[in-house]
Structure formats: C-alpha cells, structure tokens
C-alpha angles and dihedrals in degrees: 000000000000116000116214120202132198109217111238107214095191090068093056096075123229107026094199091067097048118121106237124217114258131201113213103167137022130201109240127210087263087059092247123139107233131178115265138185095196115133123227087232092075089072128068091218132034120177125192105217102172149300130284119208093227105031104031126222117018121217137177115207127193143154117213106344117051090201090065105062143141123229117227136180123209144100124316112228133201091286087082099047116118105254094203100261 
C-alpha cells in the first residue's frame, strides 16, 4: 500500500531559506514542452512523480479532480523533502 505524506514545513527550520519548487516547462495540449512562469502555488495539489534526464523533476498539478491535471517540469524544492515521519 502506498503511503502518502503531507510535508510539514514547520519542521524544516527557517522558512526564509527554503528552496521553493519551480516550474520551468509545461506540457501543452500539442504535447510540446514550452517555457512557463506559472507558480506551483496556483494549484491546490502538486505531486512530484519522478525525474526526467533531460527536463528535470516531473510534477502533476491539479485542483479538485486528480484526473484533470497538468504536467510540469522543473526543480523540486524543500517542500518535497522527507521530514522524518
């Protein structure tokens, strides 16, 4: 069974020095990877699903329905670090 964890930022120390997750590319409806400046904070849910050799970290982002999502590439920040639970 998969265990899902919510990252508890208060256990990571000084929040001002945290490295924040960045999206750099988005997969468009034409299946192209285009530059983006969209921030992960516009979504209710961001899931790090792996790492691509060329594009970096891979994320899916969605609001209410997890079956309707957008795929992003970028750099995972401290939000995704294991907090020791």
